[in-house]
C-alpha positions as CSV (number, residue, x, y, z in Angstrom):
1,M,-28.6,-0.6,-8.0
2,I,-26.3,0.6,-10.6
3,R,-24.7,2.7,-7.5
4,A,-24.4,-0.9,-5.2
5,L,-22.5,-2.1,-8.8
6,A,-20.3,0.6,-8.8
7,A,-19.0,0.2,-5.4
8,A,-18.7,-3.3,-5.0
9,V,-16.2,-2.4,-8.5
10,A,-14.4,0.0,-6.3
11,A,-13.9,-1.9,-3.4
12,A,-12.9,-5.3,-5.4
13,T,-9.7,-2.7,-7.3
14,A,-9.1,-0.9,-4.3
15,S,-5.9,-3.1,-3.7
16,I,-5.0,-3.5,-7.2
17,A,-2.3,-1.1,-9.1
18,F,-3.6,-0.5,-12.5
19,A,-1.9,1.2,-15.0
20,S,-3.8,3.0,-17.5
21,A,-3.6,3.1,-21.6
22,T,-4.5,6.3,-21.8
23,P,-5.8,8.0,-24.7
24,G,-3.2,9.6,-27.1
25,A,-0.4,7.6,-25.5
26,A,1.5,4.7,-27.1
27,A,-0.8,1.2,-26.2
28,P,1.1,-1.6,-24.1
29,A,2.5,-3.7,-25.8
30,F,2.0,-7.6,-25.2
31,T,1.9,-10.8,-26.1
32,L,-0.8,-13.5,-25.6
33,T,-1.7,-16.9,-26.2
34,D,-5.2,-17.5,-27.7
35,L,-7.4,-20.4,-27.5
36,S,-5.1,-22.9,-29.4
37,G,-2.6,-21.7,-27.4
38,K,-1.0,-19.9,-30.1
39,P,0.8,-16.5,-29.3
40,V,-0.7,-13.7,-30.5
41,N,1.1,-9.9,-30.3
42,L,-0.1,-6.8,-30.7
43,A,2.6,-5.6,-32.8
44,D,1.0,-8.0,-35.9
45,Y,-1.5,-5.9,-36.3
46,R,0.7,-2.5,-36.3
47,G,-1.2,-0.5,-39.5
48,R,-4.4,-1.6,-38.6
49,T,-7.2,-0.6,-36.1
50,V,-7.5,-2.7,-33.2
51,V,-10.5,-3.2,-30.6
52,L,-10.1,-5.1,-27.2
53,E,-12.8,-6.0,-25.5
54,W,-12.2,-7.3,-21.5
55,H,-14.2,-10.3,-21.3
56,N,-15.9,-12.7,-19.1
57,F,-18.9,-15.2,-20.5
58,G,-20.0,-15.3,-16.5
59,C,-20.4,-11.6,-16.2
60,P,-24.2,-10.4,-17.0
61,F,-23.0,-7.1,-18.6
62,V,-21.2,-8.9,-21.1
63,Q,-24.2,-11.6,-21.7
64,K,-26.3,-8.4,-22.3
65,H,-24.0,-7.5,-25.2
66,Y,-23.9,-10.8,-26.3
67,R,-27.7,-12.5,-26.0
68,S,-28.9,-8.8,-27.4
69,G,-26.7,-9.5,-30.3
70,N,-24.8,-6.3,-30.1
71,M,-21.1,-7.3,-29.5
72,Q,-21.4,-9.9,-32.6
73,A,-22.8,-7.2,-35.1
74,L,-20.0,-4.8,-34.2
75,Q,-17.8,-7.6,-34.8
76,K,-19.0,-8.7,-38.0
77,K,-19.5,-4.9,-39.1
78,Y,-15.9,-3.9,-38.5
79,G,-14.2,-7.0,-38.7
80,K,-12.6,-6.3,-42.7
81,D,-10.8,-2.9,-41.3
82,V,-10.1,-3.5,-37.4
83,A,-8.6,-6.1,-35.6
84,W,-11.1,-7.1,-32.7
85,L,-9.7,-9.2,-29.5
86,A,-11.4,-10.3,-27.1
87,V,-8.7,-10.4,-23.8
88,N,-9.9,-12.4,-21.0
89,S,-7.8,-11.5,-17.6
90,T,-9.6,-13.7,-14.8
91,A,-7.3,-15.5,-12.6
92,R,-7.7,-19.1,-12.6
93,T,-8.5,-19.2,-9.1
94,A,-11.1,-17.0,-9.5
95,F,-15.0,-18.6,-9.2
96,D,-15.6,-17.2,-12.6
97,Y,-12.6,-18.3,-14.5
98,A,-13.4,-20.7,-17.2
99,E,-11.7,-23.1,-19.2
100,P,-10.2,-21.8,-23.0
101,A,-12.4,-25.1,-24.2
102,A,-15.5,-24.1,-22.3
103,I,-14.8,-20.5,-23.9
104,A,-14.6,-22.0,-27.7
105,S,-17.8,-23.2,-27.0
106,D,-19.7,-20.1,-25.4
107,L,-18.4,-17.9,-28.5
108,K,-19.3,-20.8,-30.9
109,R,-23.0,-20.7,-29.4
110,F,-23.2,-17.0,-29.2
111,D,-21.9,-16.9,-32.9
112,A,-19.0,-14.6,-31.8
113,Q,-17.0,-13.1,-34.5
114,P,-13.6,-11.7,-32.5
115,A,-10.3,-12.4,-34.7
116,R,-8.7,-13.5,-31.9
117,Y,-9.8,-14.6,-27.9
118,L,-6.4,-14.3,-25.7
119,M,-5.8,-15.7,-22.4
120,D,-3.9,-12.8,-19.9
121,T,-4.7,-15.7,-16.5
122,P,-1.6,-13.9,-15.4
123,G,-3.3,-10.2,-15.4
124,E,-0.4,-8.4,-16.5
125,V,-1.8,-7.2,-19.6
126,G,-5.4,-6.0,-18.4
127,L,-3.2,-3.9,-15.2
128,A,-1.1,-2.6,-17.8
129,Y,-4.2,-1.3,-19.5
130,G,-6.5,-0.5,-16.2
131,A,-8.8,-2.7,-17.2
132,K,-11.2,-3.1,-14.4
133,T,-14.6,-4.2,-16.0
134,T,-16.0,-6.9,-18.4
135,P,-16.4,-5.2,-20.7
136,H,-13.9,-2.9,-20.8
137,M,-13.0,-1.5,-24.0
138,F,-10.1,0.0,-25.7
139,V,-9.2,1.0,-29.7
140,I,-6.0,1.5,-31.1
141,D,-5.4,3.4,-33.7
142,A,-3.0,2.2,-36.9
143,Q,-0.2,3.8,-35.5
144,G,-0.6,1.9,-32.4
145,K,-1.6,4.8,-29.9
146,V,-5.0,4.6,-27.7
147,V,-7.9,6.8,-29.1
148,Y,-10.3,5.0,-26.4
149,N,-10.6,4.1,-23.2
150,G,-14.1,3.4,-21.5
151,A,-17.5,2.0,-22.0
152,I,-18.9,0.0,-24.8
153,D,-21.7,2.4,-24.6
154,D,-23.9,5.0,-21.7
155,K,-26.7,2.7,-20.8
156,R,-24.9,1.3,-17.7
157,S,-27.4,-1.6,-17.2
158,A,-27.1,-5.5,-17.5
159,D,-30.5,-5.0,-19.5
160,P,-30.4,-5.8,-23.5
161,G,-33.2,-4.6,-24.1
162,D,-31.2,-0.9,-23.0
163,V,-28.9,-1.9,-26.2
164,K,-30.6,-0.2,-28.7
165,T,-31.5,3.2,-27.0
166,A,-27.9,3.4,-26.1
167,K,-25.2,5.6,-27.7
168,N,-22.0,2.9,-28.6
169,Y,-19.0,5.0,-27.6
170,V,-16.8,2.2,-29.5
171,A,-18.7,2.1,-33.1
172,A,-18.7,6.1,-32.6
173,A,-14.9,6.0,-32.2
174,L,-14.5,3.3,-35.4
175,D,-16.7,5.3,-37.6
176,E,-14.5,8.4,-37.0
177,I,-11.1,7.2,-37.4
178,K,-12.5,5.2,-40.8
179,A,-14.0,9.1,-41.8
180,G,-10.1,10.5,-40.4
181,K,-11.6,12.5,-37.8
182,P,-10.4,12.6,-34.4
183,V,-12.3,10.2,-31.7
184,S,-14.6,12.9,-30.4
185,T,-15.0,10.8,-26.9
186,P,-11.8,9.6,-25.6
187,S,-12.5,8.2,-22.5
188,T,-15.2,7.3,-20.3
189,T,-16.0,5.3,-17.4
190,P,-16.4,1.4,-18.1
191,Y,-19.3,-0.6,-16.3
192,G,-19.3,-4.1,-15.5
193,C,-18.4,-6.7,-13.9
194,S,-15.2,-6.4,-12.0
195,V,-12.0,-7.9,-13.8
196,H,-11.0,-10.9,-10.9
197,Y,-7.1,-10.8,-11.0
198,R,-5.1,-12.9,-8.7
């Protein structure tokens, strides 16, 4: 099943021109609007660690991390030290596109705690980062450099029960940054549902 999902992701993204937010490189700059239509600029968070979480509640892999409470727990645990930004690059024409009001309702229902939830319906920011799946995670350090790009953890499944035994790459990266250490695993292969760009 995992191979079939990986093949589907590869097929869906084969014709899309991705850039890549390579660990060690400067994070691509952007300005997006949040669910209330207010602009949010990545530069506003310079000097802080930033987590970018590519998101779509319609994806079972995203649901895995919210139904288990894993993503919300991470958002709350690191919220004081980290600016956690959820990004949705789903095109308006995609079957799994959701309006901001519906997303806001789901965030409340799951008690999700991102600092901001950003809409990227043209997909330009997602393509600049090379975001291929939901979730696809990026960690940016206080100097504005990407220090992690990849999967949230090492359990490539949609089963919420797998969260308990998974190695969480994002938590590990954030703990290492806080301890003043280099991120020991700067990149992994993301897994999840394909981001449905235009």
